C-alpha positions as CSV (number, residue, x, y, z in Angstrom):
1,X,41.8,-165.9,215.9
2,X,40.9,-162.8,217.7
3,X,39.9,-161.1,214.6
4,X,37.4,-163.8,213.9
5,X,35.7,-163.6,217.1
6,X,35.5,-159.8,217.2
7,X,33.9,-159.7,214.0
8,X,31.0,-162.0,214.9
9,X,29.0,-160.7,217.5
10,X,27.8,-164.1,218.5
11,X,31.4,-165.4,218.9
12,X,32.0,-162.6,221.0
13,X,29.0,-163.4,223.0
14,X,30.1,-167.1,223.3
15,X,33.5,-166.1,224.5
16,X,32.1,-163.8,227.3
17,X,29.9,-166.9,228.5
18,X,33.0,-169.0,228.4
19,X,35.1,-167.0,230.9
20,X,31.9,-166.6,233.0
21,X,31.2,-170.2,233.2
22,X,34.9,-171.1,234.1
23,X,34.5,-169.3,237.3
24,X,31.7,-171.7,238.6
25,X,33.3,-174.9,236.9
26,X,34.7,-177.8,239.4
27,X,36.3,-180.9,237.7
28,X,34.3,-183.8,238.1
29,X,36.9,-186.4,238.4
30,X,39.2,-184.7,240.7
31,X,41.1,-183.2,237.6
32,X,43.2,-180.0,237.6
33,X,41.0,-177.3,236.8
34,X,43.4,-175.1,234.9
35,X,44.7,-178.0,233.2
36,X,41.6,-178.7,231.8
37,X,40.8,-175.1,230.8
38,X,44.2,-175.1,229.0
39,X,43.2,-178.1,226.9
40,X,40.0,-176.1,226.1
41,X,42.1,-172.9,225.0
42,X,44.4,-175.0,223.0
43,X,41.6,-176.6,221.2
44,X,40.1,-173.0,220.4
45,X,43.7,-171.7,219.5
46,X,44.3,-174.3,217.0
47,X,41.1,-173.0,215.1
48,X,43.0,-169.9,213.6
49,X,40.2,-167.6,211.9
50,X,37.9,-170.8,211.2
51,X,34.5,-169.8,212.5
52,X,32.8,-173.0,212.5
53,X,36.1,-174.7,214.6
54,X,35.9,-171.7,217.1
55,X,32.2,-172.1,218.0
56,X,32.6,-175.8,218.3
57,X,35.7,-175.4,220.7
58,X,33.8,-173.1,222.5
59,X,30.7,-174.9,222.6
60,X,32.5,-177.8,224.1
61,X,34.3,-175.8,226.9
62,X,30.7,-174.4,227.7
63,X,29.5,-178.2,228.0
64,X,32.5,-179.0,229.9
65,X,32.0,-176.3,232.4
66,X,28.0,-177.2,232.5
67,X,26.6,-174.1,231.1
68,X,25.9,-174.5,227.5
69,X,22.8,-172.3,226.4
70,X,20.8,-174.1,223.7
71,X,21.3,-171.3,221.1
72,X,24.9,-171.7,221.2
73,X,24.6,-175.4,220.3
74,X,22.3,-174.3,217.5
75,X,24.7,-171.8,216.0
76,X,27.4,-174.5,216.3
77,X,25.5,-176.8,214.3
78,X,24.5,-174.2,211.7
79,X,28.2,-173.2,211.0
80,X,29.5,-176.8,211.1
81,X,26.9,-178.0,208.7
82,X,27.8,-175.5,206.3
83,X,31.4,-176.5,206.6
84,X,30.7,-180.0,206.1
85,X,28.7,-179.4,202.8
86,X,31.5,-176.9,201.7
87,X,34.1,-179.7,202.4
88,X,32.1,-182.2,200.0
89,X,31.7,-179.6,197.5
90,X,35.3,-178.9,197.6
91,X,36.3,-182.4,197.3
92,X,33.7,-184.2,194.9
93,X,34.2,-188.1,194.8
94,X,37.3,-187.8,197.0
95,X,38.4,-191.2,198.5
96,X,37.8,-191.6,202.5
97,X,40.0,-189.2,204.4
98,X,41.0,-190.2,208.0
99,X,38.8,-189.8,210.9
100,X,38.9,-186.2,212.4
101,X,41.3,-186.0,215.3
102,X,41.0,-182.1,216.1
103,X,37.9,-180.0,216.9
104,X,36.5,-178.3,213.9
105,X,38.0,-181.1,211.4
106,X,35.9,-182.5,208.7
107,X,36.4,-185.6,206.5
108,X,34.7,-187.6,203.9
109,X,34.0,-191.0,204.5
110,X,31.2,-193.7,203.8
111,X,29.0,-195.6,205.9
112,X,29.9,-199.4,206.3
113,X,27.0,-200.5,208.7
114,X,23.8,-199.3,210.2
115,X,22.5,-201.6,213.0
116,X,20.6,-201.4,216.5
117,X,22.8,-200.2,219.3
118,X,23.2,-203.7,220.6
119,X,23.4,-206.8,218.1
120,X,23.6,-206.8,214.6
121,X,19.8,-206.3,213.7
122,X,19.4,-203.9,210.6
123,X,18.4,-200.3,211.7
124,X,16.1,-200.3,208.7
125,X,13.6,-202.4,210.5
126,X,14.3,-201.8,213.9
127,X,12.1,-200.4,216.8
128,X,12.6,-197.1,218.1
129,X,13.7,-198.6,221.5
130,X,16.5,-200.2,219.9
131,X,18.6,-197.3,219.4
132,X,21.2,-197.0,216.5
133,X,24.9,-197.6,215.7
134,X,26.5,-196.4,212.6
135,X,30.0,-197.6,211.6
136,X,32.1,-195.6,209.1
137,X,34.8,-196.9,206.8
138,X,37.1,-194.3,208.3
139,X,36.9,-196.2,211.6
140,X,34.6,-193.8,213.4
141,X,31.0,-194.7,214.8
142,X,28.1,-192.8,216.0
143,X,26.0,-194.3,218.8
144,X,22.3,-193.4,220.1
145,X,20.1,-194.9,222.6
146,X,17.1,-193.9,220.2
147,X,16.4,-194.5,216.7
148,X,18.2,-191.6,214.9
149,X,16.2,-189.7,212.5
150,X,19.1,-188.5,210.3
151,X,20.4,-192.2,209.9
152,X,16.8,-193.7,209.6
153,X,17.1,-193.6,206.1
154,X,20.7,-194.1,205.2
155,X,22.1,-197.0,203.7
156,X,25.5,-198.8,203.7
157,X,27.7,-197.2,201.2
158,X,26.4,-193.7,201.3
159,X,29.1,-191.0,201.1
160,X,29.3,-188.9,204.5
161,X,31.1,-186.0,206.0
162,X,32.0,-186.4,209.5
163,X,33.2,-183.1,211.4
164,X,34.5,-183.5,214.9
165,X,32.7,-181.1,217.4
166,X,33.4,-182.3,221.0
167,X,36.4,-183.9,222.9
168,X,35.9,-184.7,226.4
169,X,38.4,-182.8,228.5
170,X,36.9,-183.3,232.2
171,X,37.6,-186.9,232.2
172,X,39.4,-189.9,234.3
173,X,43.0,-190.4,233.0
174,X,43.1,-192.2,229.8
175,X,39.4,-192.4,229.4
176,X,38.6,-190.6,226.0
177,X,35.2,-192.2,225.2
178,X,32.6,-189.7,224.1
179,X,34.0,-187.6,221.3
180,X,31.2,-186.0,219.4
181,X,30.6,-185.9,215.6
182,X,28.4,-183.9,213.3
183,X,27.5,-186.2,210.2
184,X,25.8,-185.4,206.9
185,X,24.7,-188.3,204.5
186,X,25.6,-186.5,201.1
187,X,23.0,-188.8,199.4
188,X,19.7,-188.1,201.2
189,X,21.0,-185.0,203.5
190,X,20.1,-186.5,206.6
191,X,22.1,-185.2,209.4
192,X,23.0,-186.2,212.8
193,X,25.0,-185.3,216.2
194,X,26.1,-188.6,217.9
195,X,28.7,-189.6,220.5
196,X,31.5,-192.5,219.3
197,X,30.6,-194.3,222.5
198,X,27.5,-195.5,224.3
199,X,29.1,-194.1,227.7
200,X,30.9,-190.7,227.7
201,X,34.4,-190.8,229.6
202,X,33.7,-191.7,233.3
203,X,30.7,-193.6,232.6
204,X,30.0,-197.3,232.8
């Protein structure tokens, strides 16, 4: 993993940002600062040499520490987007795979429903204020308070690659809401970045 970071100037810069951001971090829910940091480091170490995974884990750390520059998010989406398309190319016509459980992991699935955030009204005909809710055949979901542009033209049955890019680590005990997934509809090539819940951990 260190080899991958050293070989990429952006990853090296992100690594330095994470170390700097940690010094000013105070847990939001009275958690153990070092325990939270250890979980974030474990996420990164599990990536091996996978740059898309490493930048996802480090961006997640920066967001946890409250200091995530927009260029890091952009770089994260660029790398994970390429990985998602590579995953689709390597497994054409593959059956559904389980919902990703570790940061940087991607899996093929299908859209099963597209509705407003609350209720069962079709997303296709809903107004922008109604929000969006996508459900997938692997049990995953994506929720937005807005009409999500990347999903607006999608249809139930479309094949999708989902990649897990964020796991909340600064949370009340046993509250794991707010995992964030990158998704790409392989039929229309629309993309989105959405959490699996209306509220992040510690929310309402």
